[in-house]
Backbone as ProteinMPNN parsed JSONL, in Angstrom:
{"seq_chain_A": "XXXXXXXXXXXXXXXXXXXXXXXXXXXXXXXXXXXXXXXXXXXXXXXXXXXXXXXXXXXXXXXXXXXXXXXXXXXXXXXXXXXXXXXXXXXXXXXXXXXXXXXXXXXXXXXX", "coords_chain_A": {"N_chain_A": [[14.922, 11.544, -2.877], [12.236, 9.475, -3.606], [9.233, 10.237, -5.567], [6.193, 10.816, -3.883], [3.715, 10.011, -5.081], [4.481, 8.107, -6.96], [5.667, 6.271, -5.134], [3.471, 5.512, -3.516], [2.01, 4.239, -5.437], [3.625, 2.12, -5.964], [3.764, 0.697, -3.501], [1.114, -0.066, -3.249], [0.843, -1.79, -5.308], [2.839, -3.707, -4.564], [1.732, -4.795, -2.273], [-0.652, -5.738, -3.365], [0.3, -7.812, -5.015], [1.602, -9.43, -3.146], [-0.505, -10.625, -1.951], [-1.403, -12.153, -3.896], [-3.243, -11.17, -5.747], [-4.904, -10.09, -8.766], [-4.727, -7.188, -10.945], [-7.478, -6.661, -11.781], [-8.839, -8.27, -9.759], [-8.338, -6.835, -7.413], [-9.198, -4.227, -8.202], [-11.986, -4.812, -8.509], [-12.629, -5.455, -5.822], [-12.168, -3.089, -4.487], [-13.922, -1.407, -5.87], [-13.138, 0.04, -8.112], [-12.027, 1.158, -11.438], [-10.173, -1.035, -13.58], [-8.327, 0.271, -15.149], [-7.94, 2.775, -13.803], [-6.947, 1.987, -11.433], [-4.543, 0.703, -12.288], [-3.273, 3.055, -13.316], [-2.816, 4.281, -10.875], [-0.995, 2.539, -9.637], [1.102, 2.666, -11.298], [1.965, 5.135, -10.664], [0.77, 7.333, -12.064], [-1.498, 8.535, -11.287], [-2.784, 9.971, -8.393], [-4.249, 8.551, -5.505], [-7.454, 9.567, -4.089], [-8.37, 10.396, -0.662], [-10.707, 8.812, -0.13], [-10.552, 6.864, -1.999], [-8.105, 5.661, -1.22], [-8.949, 4.626, 1.332], [-10.735, 2.649, 0.358], [-9.009, 1.077, -1.122], [-7.296, 0.257, 0.931], [-8.897, -1.228, 2.54], [-9.779, -3.244, 0.73], [-7.248, -4.519, 0.534], [-7.116, -5.729, 2.977], [-6.118, -4.059, 4.993], [-5.505, -1.42, 7.425], [-6.032, 2.037, 6.794], [-3.969, 3.693, 8.2], [-1.786, 1.735, 8.463], [-1.356, 1.091, 5.721], [-0.377, 3.677, 4.973], [1.8, 3.847, 6.502], [3.441, 1.81, 5.531], [4.034, 3.09, 3.128], [5.492, 5.268, 4.082], [7.632, 3.876, 5.19], [8.814, 2.904, 2.829], [9.515, 5.235, 1.566], [11.446, 6.163, 3.372], [13.317, 4.291, 2.919], [13.403, 1.86, 4.257], [14.087, -1.484, 4.576], [13.858, -4.985, 4.375], [16.5, -7.242, 5.275], [17.923, -9.408, 2.71], [19.85, -11.29, 2.79], [21.434, -13.083, 5.327], [24.164, -13.86, 7.271], [25.166, -15.645, 5.469], [23.039, -17.163, 4.532], [19.871, -17.189, 2.798], [17.068, -15.219, 3.736], [13.632, -16.197, 4.368], [10.851, -15.108, 2.315], [8.913, -12.418, 3.462], [5.807, -13.028, 5.059], [2.463, -12.084, 4.467], [0.935, -10.183, 7.064], [-1.71, -10.136, 9.394], [-3.666, -7.198, 9.647], [-2.717, -4.674, 11.955], [-4.005, -2.484, 14.087], [-2.901, 0.737, 14.325], [-2.034, 3.439, 16.632], [-2.942, 5.924, 15.65], [-5.873, 7.383, 14.808], [-8.018, 6.528, 12.003], [-9.534, 8.659, 11.043], [-7.949, 11.061, 11.586], [-5.808, 10.676, 9.895], [-7.099, 10.789, 7.35], [-7.898, 13.426, 7.432], [-5.479, 14.697, 7.566], [-4.684, 14.125, 4.96], [-6.477, 15.421, 3.306], [-6.218, 18.133, 3.908]], "CA_chain_A": [[13.777, 10.884, -2.426], [11.283, 9.19, -4.635], [8.0, 10.9, -5.55], [5.125, 10.292, -3.103], [2.78, 9.431, -5.869], [5.049, 6.716, -7.397], [5.938, 5.424, -4.032], [2.2, 5.134, -3.231], [1.596, 3.216, -6.326], [4.563, 0.841, -5.879], [3.391, -0.026, -2.308], [-0.095, -0.776, -3.569], [1.143, -2.908, -6.317], [3.472, -4.793, -3.827], [0.695, -5.387, -1.357], [-1.629, -6.634, -4.201], [0.94, -9.024, -5.534], [1.811, -10.464, -1.97], [-1.826, -11.235, -1.748], [-1.796, -12.915, -5.133], [-4.39, -10.63, -6.408], [-4.597, -9.489, -10.125], [-5.361, -5.93, -11.025], [-8.831, -6.893, -11.857], [-9.361, -8.687, -8.451], [-8.251, -5.62, -6.492], [-10.13, -3.197, -8.639], [-13.319, -5.119, -8.102], [-12.712, -5.436, -4.453], [-12.189, -1.661, -4.095], [-14.912, -0.649, -6.62], [-12.433, 0.988, -9.087], [-11.775, 0.57, -12.655], [-8.885, -1.607, -13.766], [-7.467, 1.348, -15.844], [-7.605, 3.754, -12.863], [-5.893, 1.136, -10.492], [-3.266, 0.524, -13.098], [-2.623, 4.429, -13.266], [-2.3, 4.448, -9.478], [0.073, 1.657, -9.365], [2.258, 3.189, -12.036], [2.353, 6.548, -10.226], [0.287, 8.441, -12.808], [-2.632, 9.107, -10.517], [-2.679, 9.861, -6.928], [-5.647, 8.254, -5.041], [-7.984, 10.446, -3.134], [-8.486, 9.68, 0.59], [-11.733, 7.981, -0.184], [-9.915, 5.689, -2.785], [-7.14, 5.065, -0.312], [-9.661, 3.811, 2.258], [-11.238, 1.489, -0.316], [-7.886, 0.169, -1.464], [-6.707, -0.359, 2.133], [-9.959, -2.308, 2.954], [-9.639, -4.356, -0.192], [-6.153, -5.239, 0.851], [-7.291, -6.082, 4.327], [-5.291, -3.256, 5.794], [-6.019, -0.241, 7.978], [-5.297, 3.09, 6.167], [-2.779, 4.003, 8.733], [-0.905, 0.814, 8.115], [-0.929, 1.354, 4.318], [0.426, 4.894, 4.879], [3.165, 3.494, 7.202], [4.191, 1.133, 4.487], [4.546, 4.192, 2.222], [6.505, 6.083, 4.83], [8.821, 3.064, 5.339], [9.359, 2.808, 1.552], [10.217, 6.508, 1.288], [12.63, 6.217, 4.226], [14.169, 3.28, 2.501], [13.484, 0.673, 5.214], [13.885, -2.667, 3.782], [14.315, -6.189, 5.199], [17.734, -7.854, 4.601], [17.65, -10.563, 2.025], [20.818, -12.274, 3.204], [22.059, -12.988, 6.746], [25.071, -14.874, 7.638], [25.409, -16.834, 4.444], [21.796, -17.814, 3.96], [18.814, -16.339, 2.348], [15.963, -15.263, 4.565], [12.397, -16.402, 3.543], [10.036, -13.979, 1.923], [7.976, -12.153, 4.546], [4.489, -13.459, 4.765], [1.451, -10.972, 4.856], [0.443, -10.303, 8.393], [-3.093, -9.417, 9.657], [-3.715, -5.894, 9.878], [-2.66, -4.335, 13.232], [-4.42, -1.12, 14.153], [-1.91, 1.678, 15.095], [-2.572, 4.318, 17.56], [-3.372, 7.127, 15.026], [-7.201, 7.054, 14.199], [-8.117, 6.687, 10.552], [-10.135, 10.022, 10.748], [-6.893, 11.932, 11.554], [-5.058, 10.348, 8.696], [-7.913, 11.349, 6.34], [-7.975, 14.888, 7.69], [-4.263, 15.153, 7.085], [-4.469, 13.969, 3.541], [-7.449, 16.428, 2.71], [-5.725, 19.445, 4.322]], "C_chain_A": [[12.746, 10.68, -3.668], [9.929, 9.927, -4.466], [6.943, 10.123, -4.79], [4.194, 9.486, -3.962], [3.231, 8.059, -6.492], [5.222, 5.769, -6.22], [4.489, 4.726, -3.603], [1.739, 3.993, -4.112], [2.368, 1.885, -6.257], [4.183, 0.096, -4.594], [2.105, -0.745, -2.543], [0.012, -1.94, -4.364], [1.821, -4.06, -5.542], [2.475, -5.532, -2.941], [-0.31, -6.238, -2.065], [-0.945, -7.957, -4.565], [1.208, -9.968, -4.364], [0.679, -11.098, -1.626], [-2.249, -12.016, -2.871], [-3.032, -12.565, -5.669], [-4.0, -10.042, -7.869], [-5.146, -7.981, -9.925], [-6.898, -5.879, -10.91], [-9.51, -7.327, -10.468], [-9.374, -7.517, -7.532], [-9.17, -4.514, -6.896], [-11.564, -3.469, -8.254], [-13.557, -5.073, -6.63], [-13.034, -3.993, -3.867], [-13.288, -0.704, -4.902], [-14.262, 0.437, -7.494], [-12.342, 0.239, -10.401], [-10.361, -0.041, -12.794], [-7.989, -0.441, -14.329], [-7.028, 2.323, -14.755], [-6.593, 3.138, -11.954], [-4.666, 1.084, -11.186], [-2.574, 1.852, -13.042], [-2.112, 4.778, -11.856], [-1.071, 3.778, -9.267], [1.348, 2.075, -10.142], [2.698, 4.603, -11.703], [1.831, 7.624, -11.142], [-0.789, 9.086, -12.234], [-2.343, 8.871, -9.087], [-4.175, 9.624, -6.321], [-6.148, 9.236, -4.008], [-8.056, 9.795, -1.751], [-9.559, 8.641, 0.643], [-11.137, 6.602, -0.976], [-8.91, 4.986, -1.922], [-7.869, 4.239, 0.794], [-10.095, 2.552, 1.615], [-10.149, 0.549, -0.65], [-7.442, -0.63, -0.188], [-7.709, -1.539, 2.529], [-9.835, -3.468, 2.05], [-8.314, -5.149, 0.012], [-6.082, -5.846, 2.189], [-6.242, -5.451, 5.229], [-6.037, -2.037, 6.415], [-5.328, 0.813, 7.088], [-4.063, 3.573, 6.95], [-1.542, 3.023, 8.499], [-0.425, 0.905, 6.603], [-0.053, 2.612, 4.282], [1.844, 4.583, 5.552], [3.996, 2.677, 6.326], [4.769, 2.096, 3.482], [5.677, 4.876, 2.788], [7.728, 5.193, 4.894], [9.518, 2.935, 3.977], [10.162, 3.981, 1.175], [11.459, 6.71, 2.209], [13.725, 5.246, 3.845], [14.485, 2.105, 3.424], [13.204, -0.504, 4.474], [14.362, -3.91, 4.736], [15.507, -6.829, 4.536], [17.228, -9.154, 3.934], [18.584, -11.75, 2.357], [21.293, -12.01, 4.567], [22.874, -14.142, 7.008], [25.206, -16.011, 6.597], [24.113, -17.579, 4.033], [20.685, -16.778, 3.619], [17.545, -16.446, 3.404], [14.656, -15.513, 3.75], [11.752, -15.16, 3.212], [9.035, -13.764, 3.085], [6.571, -12.488, 4.122], [3.483, -12.246, 5.168], [0.925, -11.238, 6.295], [-0.865, -9.699, 8.438], [-2.78, -8.024, 9.978], [-3.771, -5.617, 11.449], [-2.989, -2.848, 13.359], [-3.336, -0.342, 14.98], [-2.616, 2.667, 15.893], [-3.196, 5.582, 16.932], [-4.808, 6.614, 14.313], [-7.298, 7.383, 12.634], [-8.666, 8.199, 10.268], [-8.899, 11.046, 10.597], [-6.043, 11.842, 10.368], [-5.741, 11.019, 7.492], [-7.854, 12.836, 6.374], [-6.637, 15.442, 7.137], [-4.129, 15.161, 5.542], [-5.422, 15.073, 2.876], [-6.872, 17.75, 2.897], [-4.778, 19.953, 3.279]], "O_chain_A": [[12.501, 11.536, -4.518], [9.527, 10.208, -3.337], [6.787, 8.92, -4.999], [3.893, 8.346, -3.607], [2.499, 7.07, -6.532], [4.939, 4.577, -6.334], [4.42, 3.517, -3.384], [1.192, 2.981, -3.674], [1.861, 0.781, -6.452], [4.283, -1.131, -4.612], [1.95, -1.89, -2.12], [-0.635, -2.964, -4.144], [1.494, -5.226, -5.761], [2.429, -6.762, -2.909], [-0.782, -7.257, -1.562], [-1.516, -9.041, -4.443], [1.069, -11.181, -4.524], [0.778, -12.147, -0.99], [-3.365, -12.536, -2.868], [-3.848, -13.411, -6.035], [-2.879, -9.577, -8.075], [-5.843, -7.626, -8.975], [-7.485, -5.177, -10.087], [-10.569, -6.823, -10.094], [-10.402, -7.248, -6.911], [-9.849, -3.919, -6.06], [-12.285, -2.598, -7.766], [-14.643, -4.668, -6.214], [-13.893, -3.743, -3.022], [-13.481, 0.482, -4.635], [-14.748, 1.562, -7.602], [-12.517, -0.974, -10.525], [-9.437, 0.443, -12.141], [-6.867, -0.315, -13.838], [-5.855, 2.697, -14.739], [-5.515, 3.687, -11.728], [-3.672, 1.471, -10.571], [-1.379, 1.872, -12.751], [-1.111, 5.475, -11.692], [-0.126, 4.373, -8.749], [2.478, 1.864, -9.7], [3.602, 5.183, -12.303], [2.332, 8.746, -11.081], [-1.067, 10.213, -12.644], [-1.804, 7.864, -8.626], [-5.122, 10.361, -6.593], [-5.39, 9.694, -3.153], [-7.786, 8.595, -1.708], [-9.407, 7.656, 1.367], [-11.297, 5.465, -0.533], [-8.89, 3.755, -1.915], [-7.354, 3.176, 1.14], [-9.894, 1.473, 2.172], [-10.305, -0.662, -0.494], [-7.252, -1.847, -0.173], [-7.297, -2.667, 2.8], [-9.786, -4.604, 2.523], [-8.269, -6.337, -0.308], [-5.062, -6.444, 2.533], [-5.592, -6.091, 6.056], [-7.115, -1.685, 5.936], [-4.199, 0.589, 6.65], [-3.085, 3.865, 6.263], [-0.409, 3.484, 8.361], [0.767, 0.803, 6.312], [0.963, 2.596, 3.587], [2.885, 5.071, 5.112], [5.217, 2.827, 6.357], [5.902, 1.916, 3.034], [6.707, 5.078, 2.144], [8.825, 5.705, 4.667], [10.747, 2.858, 3.961], [11.247, 3.894, 0.6], [12.413, 7.378, 1.81], [14.858, 5.314, 4.321], [15.547, 1.483, 3.412], [12.189, -0.585, 3.783], [15.129, -3.77, 5.689], [15.52, -6.948, 3.311], [16.342, -9.861, 4.414], [18.248, -12.929, 2.251], [21.535, -10.866, 4.951], [22.41, -15.282, 6.988], [25.342, -17.187, 6.935], [24.161, -18.529, 3.252], [20.648, -15.661, 4.136], [17.106, -17.517, 3.823], [14.567, -15.102, 2.593], [12.095, -14.145, 3.82], [8.421, -14.695, 3.607], [6.182, -12.265, 2.975], [3.741, -11.528, 6.135], [0.539, -12.351, 6.652], [-1.173, -8.825, 7.629], [-1.724, -7.712, 10.529], [-4.619, -6.146, 12.167], [-2.288, -2.025, 12.772], [-2.951, -0.702, 16.092], [-3.843, 2.703, 15.801], [-3.935, 6.275, 17.632], [-4.886, 5.703, 13.489], [-6.737, 8.351, 12.119], [-8.225, 8.844, 9.316], [-8.832, 11.783, 9.613], [-5.583, 12.865, 9.861], [-5.093, 11.717, 6.711], [-7.759, 13.445, 5.309], [-6.592, 16.429, 6.402], [-3.55, 16.066, 4.941], [-5.006, 15.588, 1.838], [-7.051, 18.546, 1.976], [-4.236, 21.05, 3.418]]}, "name": "protein", "num_of_chains": 1, "seq": "XXXXXXXXXXXXXXXXXXXXXXXXXXXXXXXXXXXXXXXXXXXXXXXXXXXXXXXXXXXXXXXXXXXXXXXXXXXXXXXXXXXXXXXXXXXXXXXXXXXXXXXXXXXXXXXX"}
């Protein structure tokens, strides 16, 4: 299983790129330095709960959705790229859908 810190960074990078944002764009939206965001994306730093909230908001996501993407990545859940001889189109970013777990519970789990 891949390291949580590296997976978190990879998911944040993927979500940033899907939204056609540069490191600088996302860093400015989240109120972070470009260097710190780069370290998070490379799996060198793990974001605090507050930074996760800011990154999720800057990516137009809810924190539970961002964490669900990380969980899916760690489980190895992927979309098929080929189906019956043809290539599927790239998935388009979807608007954030709030899940049943309140953000406060997620933050509490991260801090504990």
